[in-house]
py3Dmol code that shows the C-alpha trace and the ligand (Angstrom):
import py3Dmol

protein = """\
ATOM      1  CA  MET A   1       4.631  52.087-129.797  1.00  0.00           C
ATOM      2  CA  ILE A   2       3.031  50.061-127.030  1.00  0.00           C
ATOM      3  CA  GLY A   3       4.852  49.373-123.776  1.00  0.00           C
ATOM      4  CA  ILE A   4       4.256  46.198-121.792  1.00  0.00           C
ATOM      5  CA  PHE A   5       5.810  45.300-118.465  1.00  0.00           C
ATOM      6  CA  ASP A   6       5.761  42.456-115.983  1.00  0.00           C
ATOM      7  CA  SER A   7       7.980  41.166-113.199  1.00  0.00           C
ATOM      8  CA  GLY A   8       9.392  38.622-115.637  1.00  0.00           C
ATOM      9  CA  LEU A   9       8.182  36.274-118.352  1.00  0.00           C
ATOM     10  CA  GLY A  10       4.485  36.315-117.553  1.00  0.00           C
ATOM     11  CA  GLY A  11       3.687  39.381-119.622  1.00  0.00           C
ATOM     12  CA  LEU A  12       4.668  37.395-122.713  1.00  0.00           C
ATOM     13  CA  THR A  13       1.156  35.941-122.512  1.00  0.00           C
ATOM     14  CA  ALA A  14      -0.123  39.446-123.270  1.00  0.00           C
ATOM     15  CA  LEU A  15       2.657  40.246-125.758  1.00  0.00           C
ATOM     16  CA  LYS A  16       1.909  37.123-127.796  1.00  0.00           C
ATOM     17  CA  GLU A  17      -1.778  38.014-128.037  1.00  0.00           C
ATOM     18  CA  LEU A  18      -1.193  41.689-128.809  1.00  0.00           C
ATOM     19  CA  ARG A  19       1.333  40.769-131.465  1.00  0.00           C
ATOM     20  CA  SER A  20      -1.085  38.395-133.151  1.00  0.00           C
ATOM     21  CA  LEU A  21      -3.848  41.032-133.195  1.00  0.00           C
ATOM     22  CA  LEU A  22      -1.790  44.109-134.154  1.00  0.00           C
ATOM     23  CA  ARG A  23       0.970  42.926-136.428  1.00  0.00           C
ATOM     24  CA  ASP A  24       2.158  46.390-137.477  1.00  0.00           C
ATOM     25  CA  GLU A  25       2.385  47.827-134.009  1.00  0.00           C
ATOM     26  CA  ASP A  26       5.816  48.311-132.456  1.00  0.00           C
ATOM     27  CA  ILE A  27       6.074  46.845-128.984  1.00  0.00           C
ATOM     28  CA  VAL A  28       8.621  47.334-126.232  1.00  0.00           C
ATOM     29  CA  TYR A  29       8.523  44.790-123.389  1.00  0.00           C
ATOM     30  CA  PHE A  30      10.202  45.009-120.022  1.00  0.00           C
ATOM     31  CA  GLY A  31      10.502  41.916-117.785  1.00  0.00           C
ATOM     32  CA  ASP A  32      12.008  42.652-114.391  1.00  0.00           C
ATOM     33  CA  THR A  33      13.748  39.297-114.219  1.00  0.00           C
ATOM     34  CA  GLY A  34      16.349  40.553-111.749  1.00  0.00           C
ATOM     35  CA  ARG A  35      13.683  41.323-109.120  1.00  0.00           C
ATOM     36  CA  VAL A  36      11.004  38.687-109.831  1.00  0.00           C
ATOM     37  CA  PRO A  37       8.821  37.701-107.972  1.00  0.00           C
ATOM     38  CA  TYR A  38       6.846  40.822-107.125  1.00  0.00           C
ATOM     39  CA  GLY A  39       3.887  38.997-105.620  1.00  0.00           C
ATOM     40  CA  THR A  40       5.512  38.173-102.293  1.00  0.00           C
ATOM     41  CA  ARG A  41       6.696  41.764-101.673  1.00  0.00           C
ATOM     42  CA  SER A  42       5.209  44.646 -99.720  1.00  0.00           C
ATOM     43  CA  ARG A  43       2.848  47.164-101.306  1.00  0.00           C
ATOM     44  CA  GLU A  44       5.527  49.880-100.974  1.00  0.00           C
ATOM     45  CA  THR A  45       8.074  47.785-102.857  1.00  0.00           C
ATOM     46  CA  ILE A  46       5.609  46.826-105.612  1.00  0.00           C
ATOM     47  CA  ILE A  47       4.747  50.526-106.100  1.00  0.00           C
ATOM     48  CA  LYS A  48       8.442  51.482-106.213  1.00  0.00           C
ATOM     49  CA  TYR A  49       9.155  48.795-108.826  1.00  0.00           C
ATOM     50  CA  ALA A  50       6.086  49.784-110.875  1.00  0.00           C
ATOM     51  CA  ARG A  51       7.247  53.418-110.967  1.00  0.00           C
ATOM     52  CA  GLU A  52      10.717  52.417-112.156  1.00  0.00           C
ATOM     53  CA  ASP A  53       9.279  50.073-114.802  1.00  0.00           C
ATOM     54  CA  MET A  54       7.069  52.904-116.054  1.00  0.00           C
ATOM     55  CA  ARG A  55       9.945  55.421-116.121  1.00  0.00           C
ATOM     56  CA  PHE A  56      11.945  52.994-118.251  1.00  0.00           C
ATOM     57  CA  LEU A  57       9.091  52.453-120.727  1.00  0.00           C
ATOM     58  CA  MET A  58       8.509  56.223-120.960  1.00  0.00           C
ATOM     59  CA  THR A  59      12.050  56.611-122.341  1.00  0.00           C
ATOM     60  CA  HIS A  60      10.698  54.795-125.442  1.00  0.00           C
ATOM     61  CA  SER A  61       7.942  57.380-125.963  1.00  0.00           C
ATOM     62  CA  VAL A  62       5.237  54.742-125.654  1.00  0.00           C
ATOM     63  CA  ASP A  63       1.675  55.729-126.638  1.00  0.00           C
ATOM     64  CA  ALA A  64       0.025  53.286-124.208  1.00  0.00           C
ATOM     65  CA  VAL A  65       1.162  50.867-121.525  1.00  0.00           C
ATOM     66  CA  LEU A  66      -0.222  47.455-120.690  1.00  0.00           C
ATOM     67  CA  VAL A  67       0.623  46.446-117.142  1.00  0.00           C
ATOM     68  CA  ALA A  68       0.767  42.729-117.919  1.00  0.00           C
ATOM     69  CA  CYS A  69       1.144  41.846-114.275  1.00  0.00           C
ATOM     70  CA  GLY A  70      -1.736  40.963-111.968  1.00  0.00           C
ATOM     71  CA  THR A  71       0.315  41.995-108.948  1.00  0.00           C
ATOM     72  CA  VAL A  72       1.039  45.537-110.160  1.00  0.00           C
ATOM     73  CA  SER A  73      -2.445  45.875-111.673  1.00  0.00           C
ATOM     74  CA  SER A  74      -4.054  45.041-108.324  1.00  0.00           C
ATOM     75  CA  THR A  75      -1.658  47.069-106.185  1.00  0.00           C
ATOM     76  CA  ALA A  76      -0.352  50.119-108.037  1.00  0.00           C
ATOM     77  CA  LEU A  77      -2.456  50.815-111.137  1.00  0.00           C
ATOM     78  CA  ASP A  78      -4.234  53.863-109.672  1.00  0.00           C
ATOM     79  CA  ILE A  79      -0.951  55.323-108.475  1.00  0.00           C
ATOM     80  CA  ILE A  80       0.967  55.013-111.731  1.00  0.00           C
ATOM     81  CA  SER A  81      -2.075  56.071-113.776  1.00  0.00           C
ATOM     82  CA  ALA A  82      -2.169  59.334-111.811  1.00  0.00           C
ATOM     83  CA  GLU A  83       1.582  59.906-112.142  1.00  0.00           C
ATOM     84  CA  PHE A  84       2.323  59.181-115.809  1.00  0.00           C
ATOM     85  CA  ASP A  85       0.924  61.047-118.769  1.00  0.00           C
ATOM     86  CA  VAL A  86       0.043  58.049-120.939  1.00  0.00           C
ATOM     87  CA  PRO A  87      -2.962  55.697-121.054  1.00  0.00           C
ATOM     88  CA  ILE A  88      -2.205  52.745-118.743  1.00  0.00           C
ATOM     89  CA  PHE A  89      -4.221  49.520-118.711  1.00  0.00           C
ATOM     90  CA  GLY A  90      -4.124  46.681-116.204  1.00  0.00           C
ATOM     91  CA  VAL A  91      -5.402  43.118-116.390  1.00  0.00           C
ATOM     92  CA  ILE A  92      -8.041  43.049-113.641  1.00  0.00           C
ATOM     93  CA  ASP A  93     -11.187  44.431-115.287  1.00  0.00           C
ATOM     94  CA  SER A  94     -10.617  42.694-118.628  1.00  0.00           C
ATOM     95  CA  ALA A  95     -10.229  39.305-116.949  1.00  0.00           C
ATOM     96  CA  ALA A  96     -13.174  39.872-114.608  1.00  0.00           C
ATOM     97  CA  LYS A  97     -15.446  40.714-117.571  1.00  0.00           C
ATOM     98  CA  ALA A  98     -14.190  37.742-119.596  1.00  0.00           C
ATOM     99  CA  ALA A  99     -14.939  35.436-116.646  1.00  0.00           C
ATOM    100  CA  LEU A 100     -18.429  36.891-116.232  1.00  0.00           C
ATOM    101  CA  ARG A 101     -19.071  36.269-119.933  1.00  0.00           C
ATOM    102  CA  ALA A 102     -17.781  32.707-119.694  1.00  0.00           C
ATOM    103  CA  THR A 103     -19.383  31.413-116.513  1.00  0.00           C
ATOM    104  CA  LYS A 104     -22.651  29.506-116.730  1.00  0.00           C
ATOM    105  CA  ASN A 105     -23.173  28.730-113.066  1.00  0.00           C
ATOM    106  CA  GLY A 106     -21.845  32.021-111.583  1.00  0.00           C
ATOM    107  CA  ARG A 107     -19.100  30.275-109.609  1.00  0.00           C
ATOM    108  CA  ILE A 108     -15.766  31.877-110.496  1.00  0.00           C
ATOM    109  CA  GLY A 109     -12.356  30.970-109.122  1.00  0.00           C
ATOM    110  CA  VAL A 110      -9.452  33.397-109.001  1.00  0.00           C
ATOM    111  CA  ILE A 111      -5.825  32.389-108.576  1.00  0.00           C
ATOM    112  CA  GLY A 112      -2.899  34.786-108.311  1.00  0.00           C
ATOM    113  CA  THR A 113       0.045  35.872-106.249  1.00  0.00           C
ATOM    114  CA  ASN A 114      -0.178  36.614-102.523  1.00  0.00           C
ATOM    115  CA  ALA A 115      -0.308  40.362-103.227  1.00  0.00           C
ATOM    116  CA  THR A 116      -3.046  40.024-105.857  1.00  0.00           C
ATOM    117  CA  ILE A 117      -5.283  37.732-103.837  1.00  0.00           C
ATOM    118  CA  GLY A 118      -4.651  39.785-100.672  1.00  0.00           C
ATOM    119  CA  SER A 119      -5.737  42.970-102.477  1.00  0.00           C
ATOM    120  CA  GLY A 120      -9.220  41.614-103.268  1.00  0.00           C
ATOM    121  CA  ALA A 121      -9.045  43.494-106.611  1.00  0.00           C
ATOM    122  CA  PHE A 122     -10.481  40.713-108.771  1.00  0.00           C
ATOM    123  CA  GLU A 123     -13.377  40.103-106.396  1.00  0.00           C
ATOM    124  CA  ARG A 124     -14.255  43.803-106.375  1.00  0.00           C
ATOM    125  CA  SER A 125     -14.068  43.989-110.132  1.00  0.00           C
ATOM    126  CA  ILE A 126     -16.195  40.863-110.689  1.00  0.00           C
ATOM    127  CA  ARG A 127     -18.850  42.142-108.278  1.00  0.00           C
ATOM    128  CA  SER A 128     -18.874  45.622-109.785  1.00  0.00           C
ATOM    129  CA  HIS A 129     -19.379  44.324-113.337  1.00  0.00           C
ATOM    130  CA  ALA A 130     -21.682  41.403-112.513  1.00  0.00           C
ATOM    131  CA  LYS A 131     -24.950  43.173-113.230  1.00  0.00           C
ATOM    132  CA  ASN A 132     -23.894  43.951-116.809  1.00  0.00           C
ATOM    133  CA  TYR A 133     -23.329  40.286-117.551  1.00  0.00           C
ATOM    134  CA  SER A 134     -26.013  38.697-115.406  1.00  0.00           C
ATOM    135  CA  ASP A 135     -28.428  37.536-118.161  1.00  0.00           C
ATOM    136  CA  GLY A 136     -30.396  35.726-115.509  1.00  0.00           C
ATOM    137  CA  LYS A 137     -27.237  34.220-114.060  1.00  0.00           C
ATOM    138  CA  ARG A 138     -26.967  34.084-110.296  1.00  0.00           C
ATOM    139  CA  GLU A 139     -24.972  36.546-108.185  1.00  0.00           C
ATOM    140  CA  PRO A 140     -21.339  35.444-108.593  1.00  0.00           C
ATOM    141  CA  GLU A 141     -19.753  33.282-105.938  1.00  0.00           C
ATOM    142  CA  ILE A 142     -16.007  33.902-105.936  1.00  0.00           C
ATOM    143  CA  TYR A 143     -13.338  31.540-104.643  1.00  0.00           C
ATOM    144  CA  SER A 144      -9.806  32.958-104.434  1.00  0.00           C
ATOM    145  CA  VAL A 145      -6.556  31.106-103.831  1.00  0.00           C
ATOM    146  CA  ALA A 146      -2.963  32.378-103.803  1.00  0.00           C
ATOM    147  CA  CYS A 147      -0.443  30.138-105.602  1.00  0.00           C
ATOM    148  CA  PRO A 148       2.922  31.732-104.755  1.00  0.00           C
ATOM    149  CA  LEU A 149       5.088  28.851-106.026  1.00  0.00           C
ATOM    150  CA  PHE A 150       3.796  29.069-109.593  1.00  0.00           C
ATOM    151  CA  VAL A 151       5.871  32.133-110.559  1.00  0.00           C
ATOM    152  CA  PRO A 152       9.238  30.653-109.434  1.00  0.00           C
ATOM    153  CA  LEU A 153       8.321  27.413-111.242  1.00  0.00           C
ATOM    154  CA  VAL A 154       7.692  29.248-114.518  1.00  0.00           C
ATOM    155  CA  GLU A 155      10.739  31.493-114.198  1.00  0.00           C
ATOM    156  CA  GLY A 156      12.815  28.419-113.328  1.00  0.00           C
ATOM    157  CA  GLY A 157      11.727  26.662-116.514  1.00  0.00           C
ATOM    158  CA  PHE A 158       9.529  23.961-114.944  1.00  0.00           C
ATOM    159  CA  ILE A 159       7.049  24.421-117.783  1.00  0.00           C
ATOM    160  CA  THR A 160       7.268  21.204-119.799  1.00  0.00           C
ATOM    161  CA  PRO A 161       3.871  19.471-119.861  1.00  0.00           C
ATOM    162  CA  GLY A 162       3.956  16.597-117.391  1.00  0.00           C
ATOM    163  CA  ASP A 163       6.621  18.113-115.142  1.00  0.00           C
ATOM    164  CA  GLU A 164       6.041  16.352-111.815  1.00  0.00           C
ATOM    165  CA  ILE A 165       6.986  19.261-109.537  1.00  0.00           C
ATOM    166  CA  THR A 166       4.656  21.683-111.290  1.00  0.00           C
ATOM    167  CA  LEU A 167       1.863  19.100-111.328  1.00  0.00           C
ATOM    168  CA  ALA A 168       2.282  18.438-107.604  1.00  0.00           C
ATOM    169  CA  ALA A 169       2.177  22.164-106.816  1.00  0.00           C
ATOM    170  CA  ALA A 170      -0.953  22.587-108.958  1.00  0.00           C
ATOM    171  CA  ARG A 171      -2.733  19.722-107.228  1.00  0.00           C
ATOM    172  CA  ARG A 172      -1.753  21.040-103.790  1.00  0.00           C
ATOM    173  CA  TYR A 173      -3.022  24.569-104.443  1.00  0.00           C
ATOM    174  CA  LEU A 174      -6.056  23.767-106.553  1.00  0.00           C
ATOM    175  CA  SER A 175      -7.663  20.666-105.073  1.00  0.00           C
ATOM    176  CA  PRO A 176      -9.652  22.824-102.579  1.00  0.00           C
ATOM    177  CA  LEU A 177     -11.114  24.692-105.566  1.00  0.00           C
ATOM    178  CA  ALA A 178     -12.274  21.469-107.192  1.00  0.00           C
ATOM    179  CA  ALA A 179     -14.884  21.043-104.454  1.00  0.00           C
ATOM    180  CA  SER A 180     -16.273  24.577-104.914  1.00  0.00           C
ATOM    181  CA  GLY A 181     -18.126  23.820-108.138  1.00  0.00           C
ATOM    182  CA  ILE A 182     -16.503  26.642-110.132  1.00  0.00           C
ATOM    183  CA  ASP A 183     -16.871  26.411-113.899  1.00  0.00           C
ATOM    184  CA  THR A 184     -14.504  29.302-114.708  1.00  0.00           C
ATOM    185  CA  LEU A 185     -11.076  30.168-113.308  1.00  0.00           C
ATOM    186  CA  ILE A 186      -9.260  33.478-113.736  1.00  0.00           C
ATOM    187  CA  LEU A 187      -5.528  33.029-114.080  1.00  0.00           C
ATOM    188  CA  GLY A 188      -4.946  36.279-112.231  1.00  0.00           C
ATOM    189  CA  CYS A 189      -1.205  36.139-112.661  1.00  0.00           C
ATOM    190  CA  THR A 190       0.087  36.453-116.192  1.00  0.00           C
ATOM    191  CA  HIS A 191       2.679  33.715-115.638  1.00  0.00           C
ATOM    192  CA  TYR A 192       0.054  31.036-115.097  1.00  0.00           C
ATOM    193  CA  PRO A 193      -1.079  30.338-118.690  1.00  0.00           C
ATOM    194  CA  ILE A 194       2.419  29.020-119.342  1.00  0.00           C
ATOM    195  CA  ILE A 195       1.525  26.113-116.995  1.00  0.00           C
ATOM    196  CA  SER A 196      -2.153  25.897-117.930  1.00  0.00           C
ATOM    197  CA  TRP A 197      -1.642  22.194-118.690  1.00  0.00           C
ATOM    198  CA  ALA A 198      -0.963  21.608-114.948  1.00  0.00           C
ATOM    199  CA  ILE A 199      -3.865  23.782-113.853  1.00  0.00           C
ATOM    200  CA  SER A 200      -6.236  21.905-116.181  1.00  0.00           C
ATOM    201  CA  ALA A 201      -4.909  18.575-114.907  1.00  0.00           C
ATOM    202  CA  ALA A 202      -5.805  19.618-111.347  1.00  0.00           C
ATOM    203  CA  LEU A 203      -9.141  21.171-112.361  1.00  0.00           C
ATOM    204  CA  PRO A 204     -10.396  19.283-115.418  1.00  0.00           C
ATOM    205  CA  GLY A 205     -13.233  20.723-117.468  1.00  0.00           C
ATOM    206  CA  ILE A 206     -12.954  24.255-116.116  1.00  0.00           C
ATOM    207  CA  THR A 207     -12.729  27.261-118.454  1.00  0.00           C
ATOM    208  CA  LEU A 208      -9.470  29.117-117.882  1.00  0.00           C
ATOM    209  CA  ILE A 209      -9.299  32.875-118.411  1.00  0.00           C
ATOM    210  CA  SER A 210      -5.842  34.246-119.161  1.00  0.00           C
ATOM    211  CA  SER A 211      -5.744  37.725-117.607  1.00  0.00           C
ATOM    212  CA  GLY A 212      -2.894  38.864-119.896  1.00  0.00           C
ATOM    213  CA  ARG A 213      -4.711  37.687-122.973  1.00  0.00           C
ATOM    214  CA  ALA A 214      -8.015  39.286-121.928  1.00  0.00           C
ATOM    215  CA  ALA A 215      -6.274  42.597-121.316  1.00  0.00           C
ATOM    216  CA  ALA A 216      -4.414  42.405-124.638  1.00  0.00           C
ATOM    217  CA  ASP A 217      -7.721  41.740-126.439  1.00  0.00           C
ATOM    218  CA  ASP A 218      -9.284  44.832-124.835  1.00  0.00           C
ATOM    219  CA  LEU A 219      -6.286  47.064-125.591  1.00  0.00           C
ATOM    220  CA  ALA A 220      -6.116  45.849-129.209  1.00  0.00           C
ATOM    221  CA  ALA A 221      -9.820  46.646-129.638  1.00  0.00           C
ATOM    222  CA  ARG A 222      -9.273  50.192-128.318  1.00  0.00           C
ATOM    223  CA  ILE A 223      -6.357  50.726-130.700  1.00  0.00           C
ATOM    224  CA  THR A 224      -8.208  49.258-133.678  1.00  0.00           C
ATOM    225  CA  SER A 225     -11.244  51.453-132.986  1.00  0.00           C
ATOM    226  CA  GLY A 226      -9.017  54.565-132.806  1.00  0.00           C
ATOM    227  CA  GLU A 227      -9.855  55.247-129.159  1.00  0.00           C
ATOM    228  CA  ILE A 228      -6.151  54.879-128.375  1.00  0.00           C
ATOM    229  CA  LYS A 229      -3.899  56.412-131.004  1.00  0.00           C
ATOM    230  CA  THR A 230      -0.408  55.147-131.668  1.00  0.00           C
ATOM    231  CA  LYS A 231       2.074  56.944-133.882  1.00  0.00           C
ATOM    232  CA  ASN A 232       3.975  55.610-136.860  1.00  0.00           C
ATOM    233  CA  PRO A 233       4.005  51.829-136.460  1.00  0.00           C
ATOM    234  CA  GLU A 234       7.158  50.646-138.216  1.00  0.00           C
ATOM    235  CA  GLY A 235       6.282  47.100-139.083  1.00  0.00           C
ATOM    236  CA  GLY A 236       5.715  45.248-135.861  1.00  0.00           C
ATOM    237  CA  SER A 237       9.069  45.373-134.156  1.00  0.00           C
ATOM    238  CA  VAL A 238       9.303  43.648-130.749  1.00  0.00           C
ATOM    239  CA  HIS A 239      12.151  44.719-128.487  1.00  0.00           C
ATOM    240  CA  CYS A 240      12.451  43.084-125.072  1.00  0.00           C
ATOM    241  CA  TYR A 241      14.421  44.317-122.084  1.00  0.00           C
ATOM    242  CA  VAL A 242      15.201  42.416-118.902  1.00  0.00           C
ATOM    243  CA  SER A 243      16.999  43.320-115.693  1.00  0.00           C
ATOM    244  CA  ASP A 244      19.074  40.124-115.443  1.00  0.00           C
ATOM    245  CA  LYS A 245      20.837  37.849-117.898  1.00  0.00           C
ATOM    246  CA  THR A 246      19.199  37.585-121.279  1.00  0.00           C
ATOM    247  CA  GLU A 247      19.832  33.879-122.018  1.00  0.00           C
ATOM    248  CA  ASP A 248      17.133  32.406-119.723  1.00  0.00           C
ATOM    249  CA  PHE A 249      14.551  34.865-120.984  1.00  0.00           C
ATOM    250  CA  GLU A 250      15.412  34.145-124.610  1.00  0.00           C
ATOM    251  CA  ALA A 251      15.153  30.376-124.101  1.00  0.00           C
ATOM    252  CA  ILE A 252      11.763  30.396-122.396  1.00  0.00           C
ATOM    253  CA  ALA A 253      10.447  33.264-124.512  1.00  0.00           C
ATOM    254  CA  SER A 254      11.189  31.425-127.728  1.00  0.00           C
ATOM    255  CA  ILE A 255       9.322  28.309-126.526  1.00  0.00           C
ATOM    256  CA  PHE A 256       6.456  30.365-125.291  1.00  0.00           C
ATOM    257  CA  MET A 257       6.178  32.711-128.242  1.00  0.00           C
ATOM    258  CA  GLY A 258       6.142  29.673-130.537  1.00  0.00           C
ATOM    259  CA  GLY A 259       8.002  31.204-133.446  1.00  0.00           C
ATOM    260  CA  GLU A 260       6.599  34.729-133.018  1.00  0.00           C
ATOM    261  CA  ARG A 261       9.223  37.322-133.786  1.00  0.00           C
ATOM    262  CA  ILE A 262      11.315  38.970-131.055  1.00  0.00           C
ATOM    263  CA  ASP A 263      13.851  41.361-132.586  1.00  0.00           C
ATOM    264  CA  SER A 264      16.123  41.792-129.629  1.00  0.00           C
ATOM    265  CA  VAL A 265      16.558  41.056-125.940  1.00  0.00           C
ATOM    266  CA  SER A 266      18.790  43.459-123.984  1.00  0.00           C
ATOM    267  CA  LYS A 267      19.726  43.840-120.342  1.00  0.00           C
ATOM    268  CA  ILE A 268      19.170  47.148-118.529  1.00  0.00           C
ATOM    269  CA  ASP A 269      19.865  48.468-115.037  1.00  0.00           C
ATOM    270  CA  ILE A 270      16.318  49.165-113.860  1.00  0.00           C
ATOM    271  CA  GLU A 271      17.506  50.752-110.605  1.00  0.00           C
ATOM    272  CA  LYS A 272      18.698  53.736-112.641  1.00  0.00           C
ATOM    273  CA  TYR A 273      15.124  54.695-113.586  1.00  0.00           C
TER     274      TYR A 273
END
"""
ligand_1 = """\
10
DGL
N 3.137 37.994 -113.726
C 3.028 38.550 -112.407
C 1.569 38.692 -112.049
O 0.773 38.705 -112.964
C 3.854 37.757 -111.461
C 4.069 38.455 -110.166
C 5.277 38.026 -109.421
O 6.363 38.320 -109.883
O 5.127 37.449 -108.343
O 1.181 38.827 -110.918
"""
view = py3Dmol.view(width=600, height=400)
view.addModel(protein, "pdb")
view.setStyle({"model": 0}, {"cartoon": {"style": "trace"}})
view.addModel(ligand_1, "xyz")
view.setStyle({"model": 1}, {"stick": {}})
view.zoomTo()
view.show()
């Protein structure tokens, strides 16, 4: 059983990928929809939420956890990794490596929440891995921009391609990046691939790296190779839990998962964990 958590819907970008790669694996997903967004909150609050999210997933005897949230991955991964006796993976290193593989001109953009961009975690990771992917490429130049309105837009359902509000927000945040000459952009928040159409409209021709997808690919490879062992998969069940009403999650999840199976969506009181 693999546990995945995010502040809300964004982690579905990782769930969808993991599901398509490991069809027999049982997955439990928690989206903290009652407390989203995380990315505008203090470090202390993000750590408190991450601990509660982990305690909830541990009640399902998970064999590994994917923190499908750039905000928690950049703020609290070390802390929860030290506190919980289960392999825990974040999205930062996987996305940084995928961007280093993809870039041709060494200019990499990073977008994420205020907390993620403020932490500098992606920049550190890109710089620390750059030499392994250099292949004669230049030292990476990194351009980072926080896009705090993107998460409320996704959670609010402003995800239909062409939506004018989402397009306007994308142009406002991303037009400064257009002048930087980046050829690769890390979507450092797992919500952002859901509005990749708007990001591509603002930054045409740029390779987008989904951090949730990159992390899911890495975790799936570790499970397939036997490095991470999971016990008794029972046929690829997917159970989702949220901390607010289930209807909104179900509606957006079904669009986003595009027919992929979700067995159940239930509401829990996360403050109890
Ligand atoms: N999906 C989360 C992330 O990757 C969104 C954070 C938030 O709730 O602000 O950062």
